[in-house]
Structures are given as C-alpha cells and as structure tokens.
Backbone as JSON Lines, residues from 0, in Angstrom:
{"i":0,"aa":"M","n":[-19.35,8.75,-22.51],"ca":[-18.62,7.91,-21.96],"c":[-19.6,7.64,-20.37]}
{"i":1,"aa":"R","n":[-19.75,6.08,-20.56],"ca":[-21.04,5.7,-19.26],"c":[-20.56,5.04,-18.4]}
{"i":2,"aa":"V","n":[-20.74,5.44,-17.01],"ca":[-20.42,4.85,-15.85],"c":[-20.75,3.48,-15.6]}
{"i":3,"aa":"T","n":[-20.31,2.09,-15.81],"ca":[-20.94,1.08,-15.02],"c":[-20.09,0.61,-13.66]}
{"i":4,"aa":"M","n":[-20.56,-0.74,-13.5],"ca":[-20.1,-1.59,-12.7],"c":[-18.6,-1.48,-12.54]}
{"i":5,"aa":"A","n":[-18.79,-2.64,-13.77],"ca":[-17.28,-3.0,-13.82],"c":[-16.17,-1.94,-14.08]}
{"i":6,"aa":"G","n":[-16.55,-0.85,-14.61],"ca":[-15.66,0.46,-14.92],"c":[-15.3,1.04,-13.52]}
{"i":7,"aa":"N","n":[-16.4,1.13,-12.75],"ca":[-15.87,1.16,-11.25],"c":[-14.83,0.08,-10.5]}
{"i":8,"aa":"V","n":[-15.21,-1.05,-10.59],"ca":[-14.14,-1.65,-9.99],"c":[-13.2,-1.82,-10.78]}
{"i":9,"aa":"Y","n":[-12.47,-1.24,-12.05],"ca":[-11.06,-1.66,-12.5],"c":[-10.71,-0.05,-12.24]}
{"i":10,"aa":"S","n":[-11.63,1.56,-11.55],"ca":[-10.98,2.15,-11.21],"c":[-10.55,2.14,-9.92]}
{"i":11,"aa":"F","n":[-11.19,1.26,-9.11],"ca":[-10.52,0.68,-7.76],"c":[-9.34,0.26,-8.01]}
{"i":12,"aa":"G","n":[-9.61,-1.2,-8.46],"ca":[-8.44,-1.62,-8.71],"c":[-6.5,-0.9,-9.55]}
{"i":13,"aa":"V","n":[-7.38,0.4,-9.65],"ca":[-5.82,1.55,-10.24],"c":[-5.69,1.93,-8.81]}
{"i":14,"aa":"V","n":[-6.48,2.33,-8.3],"ca":[-5.95,2.9,-7.04],"c":[-5.18,1.91,-5.8]}
{"i":15,"aa":"L","n":[-5.79,0.31,-5.73],"ca":[-5.07,-0.43,-5.43],"c":[-3.78,-0.15,-5.98]}
{"i":16,"aa":"L","n":[-3.22,-0.8,-7.43],"ca":[-2.19,-0.74,-7.6],"c":[-1.49,0.43,-8.07]}
{"i":17,"aa":"E","n":[-1.67,1.73,-7.44],"ca":[-0.91,3.48,-7.42],"c":[-0.36,3.21,-5.6]}
{"i":18,"aa":"L","n":[-1.14,2.54,-4.41],"ca":[-0.57,1.92,-3.2],"c":[0.2,1.22,-3.33]}
{"i":19,"aa":"L","n":[0.21,-0.29,-4.44],"ca":[0.51,-1.26,-3.79],"c":[2.11,-0.52,-4.4]}
{"i":20,"aa":"T","n":[2.66,-0.35,-5.78],"ca":[3.55,0.04,-6.69],"c":[4.17,1.72,-6.05]}
{"i":21,"aa":"G","n":[2.8,2.51,-5.4],"ca":[3.62,3.61,-5.86],"c":[3.95,4.14,-6.46]}
{"i":22,"aa":"K","n":[3.47,3.89,-8.08],"ca":[3.64,4.9,-9.11],"c":[2.06,5.26,-9.32]}
{"i":23,"aa":"P","n":[2.25,6.51,-10.39],"ca":[0.78,6.87,-10.83],"c":[0.2,5.95,-11.58]}
{"i":24,"aa":"A","n":[-0.93,6.85,-12.16],"ca":[-1.96,5.82,-12.78],"c":[-1.63,5.59,-13.97]}
{"i":25,"aa":"V","n":[-0.55,6.7,-14.64],"ca":[-0.26,7.07,-16.38],"c":[0.76,7.5,-15.77]}
{"i":26,"aa":"S","n":[2.16,7.02,-16.38],"ca":[3.18,7.55,-16.1],"c":[4.28,7.82,-17.48]}
{"i":27,"aa":"E","n":[4.19,8.84,-18.17],"ca":[4.87,8.73,-19.27],"c":[4.43,7.81,-20.1]}
{"i":28,"aa":"G","n":[2.74,8.22,-20.32],"ca":[1.96,7.83,-21.58],"c":[1.92,6.08,-21.28]}
{"i":29,"aa":"T","n":[2.5,5.59,-20.43],"ca":[2.09,4.17,-19.89],"c":[1.52,4.03,-18.37]}
{"i":30,"aa":"E","n":[0.29,2.98,-19.05],"ca":[-0.99,2.84,-18.0],"c":[-0.41,1.95,-16.94]}
{"i":31,"aa":"L","n":[-0.62,2.27,-15.56],"ca":[-0.49,1.51,-14.48],"c":[-0.88,-0.07,-14.76]}
{"i":32,"aa":"A","n":[-2.0,0.28,-14.96],"ca":[-2.61,-1.48,-14.89],"c":[-2.11,-2.14,-16.0]}
{"i":33,"aa":"K","n":[-1.91,-1.67,-17.32],"ca":[-1.34,-2.02,-18.33],"c":[-0.17,-3.08,-18.1]}
{"i":34,"aa":"W","n":[0.57,-2.47,-17.22],"ca":[2.42,-2.37,-16.88],"c":[2.42,-3.58,-15.82]}
{"i":35,"aa":"V","n":[1.29,-3.38,-14.91],"ca":[1.4,-4.62,-13.96],"c":[0.59,-5.9,-14.3]}
{"i":36,"aa":"L","n":[-0.31,-5.43,-15.58],"ca":[-0.56,-7.14,-16.27],"c":[0.75,-7.73,-16.9]}
{"i":37,"aa":"R","n":[1.16,-6.89,-17.14],"ca":[2.17,-7.62,-18.32],"c":[3.57,-7.97,-17.72]}
{"i":38,"aa":"N","n":[3.41,-8.07,-16.53],"ca":[4.88,-8.24,-16.03],"c":[4.82,-8.92,-14.41]}
{"i":39,"aa":"S","n":[3.13,-9.52,-14.33],"ca":[2.75,-10.4,-13.29],"c":[2.2,-11.66,-13.67]}
{"i":40,"aa":"T","n":[3.15,-11.71,-14.5],"ca":[2.7,-13.5,-15.12],"c":[2.96,-14.24,-14.54]}
{"i":41,"aa":"Q","n":[4.13,-14.39,-13.56],"ca":[4.32,-15.15,-12.27],"c":[4.69,-14.45,-11.7]}
{"i":42,"aa":"Q","n":[4.06,-15.29,-10.52],"ca":[3.64,-14.62,-9.09],"c":[5.39,-14.83,-8.4]}
{"i":43,"aa":"D","n":[6.72,-15.35,-8.63],"ca":[7.5,-14.75,-8.27],"c":[8.27,-13.75,-8.43]}
{"i":44,"aa":"R","n":[7.69,-12.88,-9.34],"ca":[7.86,-12.09,-9.69],"c":[7.56,-11.05,-9.59]}
{"i":45,"aa":"W","n":[6.21,-10.99,-8.29],"ca":[5.52,-9.96,-7.34],"c":[6.11,-8.94,-6.64]}
{"i":46,"aa":"D","n":[7.16,-9.18,-6.29],"ca":[7.84,-8.38,-5.51],"c":[8.23,-7.16,-5.93]}
{"i":47,"aa":"G","n":[8.92,-7.28,-7.53],"ca":[9.14,-6.18,-8.33],"c":[8.37,-5.48,-8.34]}
{"i":48,"aa":"I","n":[7.1,-5.82,-8.49],"ca":[6.15,-5.14,-8.56],"c":[5.84,-4.01,-7.56]}
{"i":49,"aa":"L","n":[5.96,-4.31,-6.68],"ca":[5.63,-4.2,-5.65],"c":[6.4,-2.41,-5.22]}
{"i":50,"aa":"D","n":[6.32,-1.9,-4.25],"ca":[6.38,-0.52,-4.01],"c":[7.92,-0.83,-2.7]}
{"i":51,"aa":"F","n":[9.49,-0.75,-3.66],"ca":[10.23,-0.85,-3.06],"c":[10.33,-1.41,-1.58]}
{"i":52,"aa":"N","n":[9.72,-0.43,-0.6],"ca":[9.23,-0.49,0.5],"c":[8.46,-1.03,0.95]}
{"i":53,"aa":"I","n":[7.74,-1.95,0.69],"ca":[6.95,-3.02,1.03],"c":[7.63,-4.27,0.85]}
{"i":54,"aa":"S","n":[8.62,-4.02,-0.4],"ca":[9.41,-5.38,-1.01],"c":[10.5,-5.55,0.39]}
{"i":55,"aa":"R","n":[10.69,-4.56,0.63],"ca":[11.65,-5.13,2.35],"c":[11.24,-5.44,3.43]}
{"i":56,"aa":"T","n":[9.48,-5.84,3.46],"ca":[8.66,-5.69,4.66],"c":[9.41,-7.02,4.97]}
{"i":57,"aa":"S","n":[8.72,-7.54,6.41],"ca":[8.52,-9.03,6.41],"c":[7.94,-9.98,5.65]}
{"i":58,"aa":"P","n":[8.65,-11.01,5.47],"ca":[7.49,-12.08,4.6],"c":[6.01,-12.0,4.94]}
{"i":59,"aa":"A","n":[5.19,-12.03,5.71],"ca":[4.37,-11.82,6.57],"c":[3.76,-11.14,5.72]}
{"i":60,"aa":"V","n":[4.3,-9.75,6.14],"ca":[3.43,-8.02,5.04],"c":[3.38,-8.36,3.82]}
{"i":61,"aa":"R","n":[4.96,-8.69,3.06],"ca":[4.78,-9.32,1.84],"c":[3.85,-10.08,1.48]}
{"i":62,"aa":"S","n":[3.51,-11.23,1.9],"ca":[2.18,-12.49,1.29],"c":[1.08,-11.38,1.49]}
{"i":63,"aa":"H","n":[0.84,-10.9,2.34],"ca":[-1.1,-10.1,2.88],"c":[-0.85,-8.59,1.15]}
{"i":64,"aa":"M","n":[0.2,-8.33,0.99],"ca":[0.62,-7.33,0.36],"c":[0.0,-8.27,-1.23]}
{"i":65,"aa":"H","n":[1.0,-9.43,-1.72],"ca":[1.14,-10.38,-3.05],"c":[-1.22,-10.45,-2.9]}
{"i":66,"aa":"A","n":[-1.8,-10.93,-1.17],"ca":[-3.41,-11.36,-1.46],"c":[-4.04,-9.68,-2.42]}
{"i":67,"aa":"V","n":[-2.99,-8.76,-1.69],"ca":[-4.32,-7.66,-2.56],"c":[-3.8,-7.16,-3.29]}
{"i":68,"aa":"L","n":[-2.96,-7.71,-4.56],"ca":[-2.37,-7.6,-5.73],"c":[-2.83,-8.06,-6.14]}
{"i":69,"aa":"K","n":[-3.15,-9.28,-5.9],"ca":[-4.08,-10.76,-6.49],"c":[-5.34,-10.42,-6.76]}
{"i":70,"aa":"I","n":[-5.62,-9.22,-5.67],"ca":[-7.54,-9.21,-5.44],"c":[-7.14,-7.58,-6.7]}
{"i":71,"aa":"A","n":[-6.37,-6.95,-7.14],"ca":[-5.97,-5.79,-7.49],"c":[-5.89,-6.08,-9.64]}
{"i":72,"aa":"L","n":[-5.38,-6.97,-9.69],"ca":[-5.21,-7.81,-10.84],"c":[-6.57,-7.91,-11.45]}
{"i":73,"aa":"S","n":[-7.32,-8.46,-10.14],"ca":[-8.87,-9.01,-11.08],"c":[-9.74,-8.39,-10.71]}
{"i":74,"aa":"C","n":[-9.4,-6.73,-10.29],"ca":[-10.13,-5.95,-10.76],"c":[-10.3,-5.4,-12.03]}
{"i":75,"aa":"V","n":[-8.56,-5.74,-12.48],"ca":[-8.2,-4.44,-14.2],"c":[-8.27,-5.64,-14.96]}
{"i":76,"aa":"S","n":[-9.03,-6.59,-14.67],"ca":[-8.71,-7.98,-15.68],"c":[-9.44,-6.96,-16.88]}
{"i":77,"aa":"V","n":[-8.71,-7.7,-17.86],"ca":[-8.98,-7.39,-20.08],"c":[-10.52,-7.36,-19.93]}
{"i":78,"aa":"S","n":[-10.52,-8.55,-18.99],"ca":[-12.29,-8.8,-19.76],"c":[-12.83,-8.22,-18.34]}
{"i":79,"aa":"T","n":[-14.12,-7.52,-18.89],"ca":[-15.1,-7.28,-17.85],"c":[-16.06,-8.02,-17.48]}
{"i":80,"aa":"E","n":[-16.1,-8.56,-18.24],"ca":[-17.06,-9.99,-16.65],"c":[-16.33,-11.22,-16.35]}
{"i":81,"aa":"A","n":[-14.88,-11.01,-16.52],"ca":[-13.67,-11.39,-15.46],"c":[-13.96,-10.91,-13.95]}
{"i":82,"aa":"R","n":[-14.22,-9.79,-13.59],"ca":[-13.82,-8.75,-12.92],"c":[-15.23,-9.1,-12.17]}
{"i":83,"aa":"P","n":[-14.64,-8.57,-10.41],"ca":[-15.46,-9.55,-9.24],"c":[-16.67,-8.21,-9.3]}
{"i":84,"aa":"K","n":[-17.4,-8.31,-8.48],"ca":[-18.75,-7.27,-8.48],"c":[-17.76,-6.57,-6.99]}
{"i":85,"aa":"M","n":[-18.16,-5.51,-6.33],"ca":[-17.72,-5.03,-5.49],"c":[-17.93,-5.27,-4.12]}
{"i":86,"aa":"K","n":[-18.84,-6.16,-4.08],"ca":[-18.56,-6.73,-2.72],"c":[-18.14,-7.75,-2.56]}
{"i":87,"aa":"S","n":[-17.77,-8.17,-3.83],"ca":[-16.72,-9.86,-3.62],"c":[-15.65,-9.0,-3.73]}
{"i":88,"aa":"V","n":[-15.13,-8.23,-3.62],"ca":[-13.74,-6.66,-3.59],"c":[-13.92,-6.82,-2.48]}
{"i":89,"aa":"L","n":[-14.55,-6.35,-1.8],"ca":[-14.38,-5.99,-0.22],"c":[-14.4,-7.15,0.67]}
{"i":90,"aa":"R","n":[-15.2,-8.57,0.47],"ca":[-14.86,-9.74,1.11],"c":[-13.67,-10.3,0.67]}
{"i":91,"aa":"M","n":[-12.63,-10.17,-0.41],"ca":[-11.95,-10.2,-1.05],"c":[-10.57,-9.7,0.12]}
{"i":92,"aa":"I","n":[-11.0,-8.4,0.42],"ca":[-10.27,-7.51,1.06],"c":[-10.33,-8.02,2.39]}
{"i":93,"aa":"L","n":[-11.36,-7.83,3.23],"ca":[-11.22,-8.69,4.41],"c":[-10.87,-9.26,4.5]}
{"i":94,"aa":"N","n":[-10.95,-10.7,3.46],"ca":[-10.38,-12.03,4.13],"c":[-8.95,-11.66,4.02]}
{"i":95,"aa":"A","n":[-8.15,-10.74,3.05],"ca":[-6.63,-11.17,2.72],"c":[-6.37,-10.52,4.15]}
{"i":96,"aa":"R","n":[-6.37,-9.9,5.83],"ca":[-5.63,-9.75,6.22],"c":[-5.42,-10.69,7.28]}
C-alpha cells in the first residue's frame, strides 16, 4: 500500500462524511463514501444524507453543511485526478463559512 496525496485527500473526505452523516466509515460491509456518492446524485436529497440533527437546524446552517458536503464529495471522487489538492480543500472550507 502506497501513501499518496490523492489517498490522503480521500481519507480526509471520509472523515468529513463521518462528521456530516454521523455514520462510521464502514458499516455492515458498506463504505460510507460509496453510499454517499450513490445517494447524492440530486442536490435536493442532500438533507437525507446529513445527520438528522443537522437536517433539523436553520436553513443557514444546512446551507453551510451542504457546502461542506460538496467539498467532501470532491475529496472522495472516484477519479483520483478529479480530487482537489489539500490546499484547495482548505481554501474551500474557509470559504464555506
């Protein structure tokens, strides 16, 4: 197993997804990143991906969490070339506030 920058970004995206969903990285043989990618094809369904406690908050908070979810999705992209650099991830997170 080789450590790569794209792999590090993927792992960071998984951590973001764990925080946003309240689910573990792997549960009952299902990888969280794959589950989220499968269920995030329509942005109007993103509230169903977020942890229930987040989805009950104000529209402003949900909007911020949707922005972070978008970042997490880019980090766990199937294509390693499509994943952003960590410096870009940091910039996107700072701009999501």
